[in-house]
C-alpha positions as semicolon CSV with decimal commas, in nm:
position;residue;x (nm);y (nm);z (nm)
1;X;10,862;9,385;8,422
2;X;11,078;9,100;8,292
3;X;11,447;9,142;8,351
4;X;11,715;8,990;8,110
5;X;11,786;8,732;8,370
6;X;11,432;8,620;8,401
7;X;11,382;8,626;8,025
8;X;11,694;8,410;7,984
9;X;11,592;8,151;8,264
10;X;11,240;8,129;8,114
11;X;11,387;8,056;7,768
12;X;11,635;7,811;7,911
13;X;11,373;7,617;8,103
14;X;11,144;7,615;7,810
15;X;11,394;7,456;7,573
16;X;11,585;7,221;7,799
17;X;11,495;6,956;8,059
18;X;11,617;7,066;8,395
19;X;11,832;6,747;8,405
20;X;12,028;6,879;8,103
21;X;12,118;7,201;8,276
22;X;12,374;7,222;8,555
23;X;12,148;7,417;8,795
24;X;12,363;7,354;9,086
25;X;12,669;7,559;9,005
26;X;12,651;7,862;8,799
27;X;12,977;8,017;8,897
28;X;13,225;7,743;8,986
29;X;13,485;7,976;9,132
30;X;13,230;8,112;9,398
31;X;13,029;7,788;9,447
32;X;12,715;7,982;9,408
33;X;12,396;7,810;9,289
34;X;12,153;7,964;9,059
35;X;11,930;8,074;9,344
36;X;12,228;8,244;9,507
37;X;12,319;8,423;9,185
38;X;11,957;8,554;9,143
39;X;11,963;8,669;9,503
40;X;12,302;8,828;9,486
41;X;12,188;9,036;9,184
42;X;11,857;9,130;9,340
43;X;11,641;8,919;9,108
44;X;11,352;8,779;9,316
45;X;11,150;8,741;8,999
46;X;11,414;8,495;8,866
47;X;11,379;8,285;9,187
48;X;11,000;8,285;9,121
49;X;11,061;8,194;8,749
50;X;11,264;7,892;8,859
51;X;11,036;7,788;9,128
52;X;10,733;7,804;8,895
53;X;10,893;7,660;8,588
54;X;11,044;7,358;8,748
55;X;10,808;7,079;8,877
56;X;10,847;7,050;9,253
57;X;11,025;6,709;9,216
58;X;11,308;6,901;9,039
59;X;11,348;7,173;9,299
60;X;11,614;6,962;9,462
61;X;11,827;7,047;9,157
62;X;11,860;7,407;9,269
63;X;12,018;7,302;9,607
64;X;11,830;7,557;9,821
65;X;12,031;7,444;10,124
66;X;12,366;7,426;9,942
67;X;12,643;7,671;10,030
68;X;12,890;7,870;9,837
69;X;13,270;7,874;9,904
70;X;13,213;8,124;10,186
71;X;12,962;7,906;10,362
72;X;12,647;8,113;10,272
73;X;12,319;7,962;10,175
74;X;12,064;8,129;9,951
75;X;11,869;8,208;10,262
76;X;12,166;8,357;10,441
77;X;12,240;8,579;10,151
78;X;11,888;8,699;10,115
79;X;11,872;8,765;10,497
80;X;12,196;8,971;10,509
81;X;12,090;9,173;10,200
82;X;11,745;9,238;10,363
83;X;11,570;9,079;10,062
84;X;11,241;8,991;10,216
85;X;11,061;8,909;9,896
86;X;11,332;8,644;9,822
87;X;11,302;8,499;10,171
88;X;10,931;8,474;10,144
89;X;10,960;8,305;9,789
90;X;11,234;8,049;9,920
91;X;10,998;7,973;10,213
92;X;10,673;7,938;9,995
93;X;10,832;7,714;9,718
94;X;11,106;7,516;9,883
95;X;10,962;7,302;10,166
96;X;11,303;7,155;10,242
97;X;11,451;7,502;10,328
98;X;11,651;7,481;10,651
99;X;11,637;7,804;10,839
100;X;11,840;7,656;11,112
101;X;12,139;7,593;10,887
102;X;12,456;7,757;11,027
103;X;12,728;7,942;10,883
104;X;13,052;7,830;11,058
105;X;13,132;8,180;11,187
106;X;12,800;8,400;11,125
107;X;12,540;8,173;11,247
108;X;12,200;8,126;11,090
109;X;12,022;8,338;10,831
110;X;11,838;8,524;11,114
111;X;12,163;8,603;11,304
112;X;12,315;8,741;10,970
113;X;12,016;8,957;10,926
114;X;12,056;9,094;11,276
115;X;12,434;9,143;11,223
116;X;12,380;9,342;10,901
117;X;12,098;9,553;11,074
118;X;11,834;9,418;10,847
119;X;11,547;9,440;11,082
120;X;11,276;9,374;10,803
121;X;11,445;9,047;10,707
122;X;11,480;8,956;11,082
123;X;11,112;9,005;11,131
124;X;11,020;8,795;10,825
125;X;11,245;8,525;10,925
126;X;11,087;8,521;11,284
127;X;10,740;8,539;11,139
128;X;10,793;8,244;10,906
129;X;11,012;8,018;11,103
130;X;11,007;8,139;11,468
131;X;11,263;7,999;11,697
132;X;11,374;7,745;11,430
133;X;11,561;8,042;11,270
134;X;11,773;8,106;11,578
135;X;12,088;7,910;11,659
136;X;12,048;7,810;12,024
137;X;12,431;7,791;12,036
138;X;12,474;8,158;11,945
139;X;12,545;8,374;12,248
140;X;12,491;8,709;12,077
141;X;12,192;8,902;12,193
142;X;11,942;9,014;11,936
143;X;11,709;9,310;12,034
């Protein structure tokens, strides 16, 4: 089923060139990218629409490794929310995704999944990225 956000994104991407749309910052006060906005609002189909509608050379406009004003990346938001589908979509369509990117206080996406008791997200991250998803400087124990 198409959600209003997916329908809007499809229309937007159909009518405008990606260079004409500020895909980097949707909410200037939060610093969230369009990918983060879709994840925060539980819209994995919107991420899929963006990934499939934009040519791969324009995926960089989505700033998959960019962070909001709180230091969160799209992958970190998906991990701490337990959004396994979004994690898989990010991994599949964004080869420059950096699972080892750290939040200044909360570590990597995998550590945030563990901290928020999102064991399914932890399992997906470990399955997709293995040890690259764990911050070697993090002294917390993950069971």
